Steps between C-alpha positions, in 0.01 A plus 500: 500500500619848410664675793275805461200282585664372817588860599142612452369214725769573762393867510138397530524220752844547668795271428388266782195403290669447161725201422665377188775287661527135401383365835165684478456417135545127569278507811218654302547285180291196596185379667369156604540377143881539541510649148733800492479841331719771636362860525716799432409659837295445811300789643331523837220760484407657835146596417236532229641826372844339445325229295324760290821694429692186414231389257484843333875487437501143384204558269670800341824303449341167411664316792342168596391479860396192696312531835611252763400390848653188652580328167320188619307439180508175304449631148761774453267794552760705682792429265649788301507314171600811308737635765428850606393578854368293787264713710539324839211586731589290803753737669301819564137437386429226759270659751150414623350847480173424675278231640144642509317280747162675451492436123722188521759611237876524495698751301850384414799580287597241230812379685317376807555124561174300483556337840568834667159624400339170619662541842409868532139426411478205739639715780181707492262206439485529122606264221668530164429162330721476188796289601734396213762242590749787482303701765805542727695688240286595195378859484144622467589697189621182342191311624272757331709511183478119470155459661646251746294218644581289799389213723189676621362584155245215510288697749629854492608564141818657365671835503257668253215433739662727761629789293267798551715781360838576356725794437736448207739687277466474127814476276462870412515589873131567548375396846159334487246366748290197431218373726365638825497413873133399465325163478324610177648702214361478149611840374720481189716218363650253743857620461604329825388173345713561195809575711460188711693214339647736238853393624636854508453557129248785527587707805707497819288446813575760771219432755250218555172501696398152606185359656533323835263256672421421864734222610321164553516384863548124436710301253561124469718305256402180324646237263318261266688189394409347166601190304530692175523848350169441320323435822646808661413723207142373495476576874613860438204620288245267647568608857474866405174428317378333816542819698854482628672839522861429604756774532741284305500167321853424391603199298810275509541206262683176580825627339500803727417285806793268419733796449405656833576176680826435322651850498359654812395206710142625527270241659205441271263205437691210338239402239368840400433535129415865565440737793265795545621732777328817624332707762147600594416809705211683656388723783337226700636152565178338387548654152849347475383157614214514248744572221728220601194265508405590142854450384549166665167358370568620150861384501404153621217479249758564228745238606706650782680240704517726804424851613725661764412807707802678648481461882674829568702781342822291499341219296343752269842659447641156405232458239578838353875436517444218252305721263735794519807283431350316203691711249856462641445131566441392140851587384581130564336436158719734290745784524254742335128529534283661234241633740167611356203623700210390277138556597188314388133485606497288815275235347770449234775421748479115484523501119762775486742322738445165323592654167796694647650179643450336158706780338773437753503130424512577125825694542636285779490771765386495864225763543429555872200717556373697800320819572175675558242240401227688678507770236615283204854633501765223475879529490622264232872419512665337202827374648804496263883484501583869466848420363352300210390739217303232318309403812433865580361550151275195538383637836389822328312297244322324783408834662357625170280190475385552859401862422311386191293245692436742787367770266293238316336413830404861570802578718781753491877519473549643843301509821736720697856525369421721200644492148822700512759371257471122559135466386499776239566254211179316588259793511364413149383169644266677745399811304396562138657774285223751576548454874880527471459818299279645773776439755746677272265796454459534879878491536545767237233724659688496834859478368532612138888498521503144648745593776321334788594132563542420127520147373233357734161327443557459123451874454692684217872560534 
């Protein structure tokens, strides 16, 4: 990057907030995909006005700029694929500005860690439900930009269901407001809805207003043990249709169960073909017991070998330890996992998983699956030898076939990770040319010079 640009940013932000040394460029060159693209500089804006002035300058000089929170994404959304600037929001813009108990909303800056908001809300008897697996380090700005889900989505929904209003900075520096701190708002276009899940390609979020709920007084954990994946998947949609309303209904297949035992020594049922793990909650204990009764009856009617209710918080934590460590455990099957977070209608889960396993067998790959069965979102992991180019290529062919069958079944490419760079080549599977052109038109309306997070979501270079 030209020295004059660095000098401008140093004068604007102070030298302590502008870095172009190799250590910072490497540190901000990758995310959870481990793919690397080095920026030319890393900037730490102190406030919304800094963001606006940076964008005005970058727009005038056609400098690419990539917003970034914790860099915890799985699809390359925070990677500076065209170099330019990383706009790092975690250093200064990380404050909880307000928790309004009367209206049950929180106002936060984009760099706030998800778990920090959860704890702050719970300290005053409130509850922020979205809980991605990365909750202890992912930022709320990133959660909104990717429309993150989480374990509790089966009952409580995902990030978009809690965003009431946003402040954001357009690529030309204009500061806009979208949404209101009201339960109802039907005035004008839903600009907040467009910005949610836009992966930082349309504007830089500077402030987020989120809905909070009263915290439930009682929670209990459960585990259903099934002889097969098909039985477990049938139990998912049939138990929900029967009136069950669990907080979470998480799925582990037999490959994941075996990996947890072998790699981490987790104690799980020996003969499990599949597990469903989750929580139920409520404000009276009778409500919780009623939900557990519905689940047990429905699970057993659909082939469950056993139904376990956690006796206390320690046993519940052990169940959740198994679920939360599913991803790291499956590395026993290959040095690289091609991890896709497909989503299908819940009634299609038995067929979808059967066909996904068949694709794995066709290519000779292990395909351990786990995830959020309660909302139809499954993490499919095609395990390959990352040092074998031919095997890696075959793995990508398998993924393409999986995407095709998922879309054919009325599903989608991503339930929570987003598109970024890794899924961009497959957008034409899920969207027709007219729909893709509409995405491009929206991008051009917000960002005619294409400076903001270019190279993502299959949008124009």
